[in-house]
C-alpha positions, 0 to 999 in steps of 0.5 A, a space after each residue: 499500499 503507499 499512502 500519500 498526503 496532499 493539501 485538499 482541493 476545492 475539488 475534493 469537497 464531496 470525497 471530503 464530505 463523504 470520508 466525514 460521514 463515514 468516520 464522525 461517528 467512529 469518534 462519538 462515544 457509544 450512545 450518541 444517537 444517531 440523530 445527533 450525529 446525522 445532525 452534526 454531519 448536515 451542519 458541518 460536515 456537507 459537500 456545501 461546508 467542505 466548499 466553504 472550509 477549502 476556500 477558508 484562508 484560516 483552514 488547511 484541509 489535508 487529505 490522505 489517500 491510500 493507493 490512490 483512494 480517499 482514505 482521511 483528512 484532517 482540519 486545521 483551523 488558525 486563530 484564537 480559540 472562541 471557546 474560553 476553557 481551550 483559551 484559558 488551558 492551551 499554553 502556546 500562542 499563535 496557536 492553531 486548532 486540529 478540528 478534524 482526524 479521521 481515517 476511514 475504519 477500513 484504513 486503521 492499522 494501515 500506516 496512514 493516520 500517522 503520516 496524516 497527522 505529521 504531515 499536517 503538523 508540518 503545515 501548522 509549523 510551516 504557518 509558524 504557530 507555537 503549538 497546535 491544538 484539539 479536543 477529544 472525548 473523553 471516552 474516545 481512548 484509542 484517539 487518545 492514545 494515538 495523541 498522546 503518541 504523536 506527541 499531544 498532552 492533556 492540558 484541559 477539559 472542554 465541551 462539544 455540542 453533537 446535535 443537542 447532546 452535550 459531550 466531554 473532550 480533553 484539550 490537548 496540546 502540542 508546542 513546538 
């Protein structure tokens, strides 16, 4: 298998929306209602949303291809965090949020995630930020382990809405 990572282009909006629809639920804790998941996808991860994200100069989306098949993506969002809990927890400025890190389930363990996150961190460094932060559901132990292995440390907590459901996240940060 050959894994390649590239910056996503406006022509990738449909592929990214498809990846998002297939992977978002993987990050949600058991018991998250299908309605809440579908509501979040519809309002935040649709093709129209990705069309806007891809032309936003404060966003950087990386697409992972495994043997030329879209297998995962990341999204960086530059700027000061709007969430007060995050703003208080992170230790370095300027910062960037690693807003999305998703890999299709059938590509887990296939060597996609590590180069994807590495390329994404390199892209953040190229924009001269001092650190990268992310939120991960407190019940998503697999993702938390992966982020820790990738150099992130828990620095705080925040809440996250999935549709009408309130979830609890760890705030993790990697500093440069």
